[in-house]
C-alpha positions as CSV (number, residue, x, y, z in Angstrom):
1,M,161.3,281.9,-62.4
2,R,161.2,280.0,-58.8
3,R,157.8,281.8,-57.8
4,I,156.2,280.1,-61.2
5,F,157.6,277.1,-60.2
6,S,156.0,277.0,-56.7
7,M,152.6,278.6,-58.8
8,G,152.9,276.1,-61.2
9,L,153.3,273.1,-58.1
10,L,150.1,274.7,-56.4
11,M,147.9,274.6,-58.8
12,C,149.2,270.8,-59.9
13,V,148.9,269.8,-55.1
14,C,145.4,272.0,-55.4
15,H,144.2,270.4,-58.7
16,G,145.2,267.0,-57.6
17,W,143.4,267.5,-54.4
18,I,139.9,268.2,-56.5
19,Q,140.2,265.4,-59.0
20,A,140.9,263.4,-55.6
21,Q,137.6,263.8,-53.6
22,T,135.1,261.3,-53.9
23,P,131.9,260.4,-54.3
24,A,130.2,260.9,-51.2
25,Q,133.4,264.3,-50.3
26,F,130.7,266.3,-53.6
27,F,127.8,265.1,-52.1
28,A,128.6,265.9,-48.2
29,Q,129.9,269.8,-49.9
30,G,126.1,270.3,-51.9
31,E,124.0,269.1,-48.8
32,Q,126.1,272.0,-46.8
33,Y,124.8,274.3,-49.2
34,A,120.9,272.8,-49.9
35,A,120.8,272.9,-45.8
36,K,121.3,276.7,-46.3
37,E,119.0,276.4,-49.5
38,E,122.0,278.3,-51.8
39,W,121.0,275.6,-54.6
40,A,122.9,277.3,-57.6
41,S,125.6,276.3,-55.0
42,A,124.8,273.2,-54.5
43,L,124.3,271.8,-58.1
44,P,127.9,271.7,-59.5
45,Y,128.6,269.4,-56.4
46,Y,125.7,267.3,-56.7
47,Q,126.7,267.0,-60.4
48,S,129.7,266.0,-59.6
49,A,128.6,263.2,-57.1
50,Y,126.4,261.9,-59.9
51,E,128.7,261.7,-62.8
52,R,131.4,259.9,-60.0
53,E,128.7,257.2,-59.2
54,S,125.3,257.3,-61.3
55,D,124.0,254.6,-59.7
56,R,122.8,255.6,-56.2
57,V,119.9,257.0,-55.7
58,E,120.4,260.2,-52.8
59,Y,122.7,261.3,-56.0
60,I,120.2,261.1,-59.2
61,Y,117.8,262.3,-56.5
62,H,119.8,265.7,-54.8
63,Y,121.4,266.1,-58.6
64,A,118.0,266.3,-60.1
65,L,116.5,268.2,-56.9
66,S,119.4,271.1,-57.2
67,L,118.5,271.2,-60.6
68,I,114.3,271.6,-60.1
69,H,115.2,274.5,-57.8
70,V,117.4,276.3,-60.3
71,Y,114.3,275.5,-63.4
72,D,116.1,273.5,-64.9
73,Y,113.3,271.1,-65.2
74,T,114.4,269.7,-69.0
75,D,117.7,268.5,-67.6
76,A,116.0,267.2,-64.1
77,L,113.6,265.1,-66.3
78,Q,116.5,263.5,-68.3
79,I,118.5,262.8,-65.1
80,L,114.9,261.0,-63.8
């Protein structure tokens, strides 16, 4: 029982940490993957930054760019 409680508590703390990240932090994580040209890995981070702050030009551009690199042209055009 104690182990289950500890696991649940850990999951809540981790989930809260993920939710507490700022758009800039998501963007920075995406940049790390993009620098290595791992566009599929960068995409969810750019998407998260864009979803949280969709009026920032750099978030729009990099999210669309990562979509283009994973061959999702339709969504990229909708974003742009």
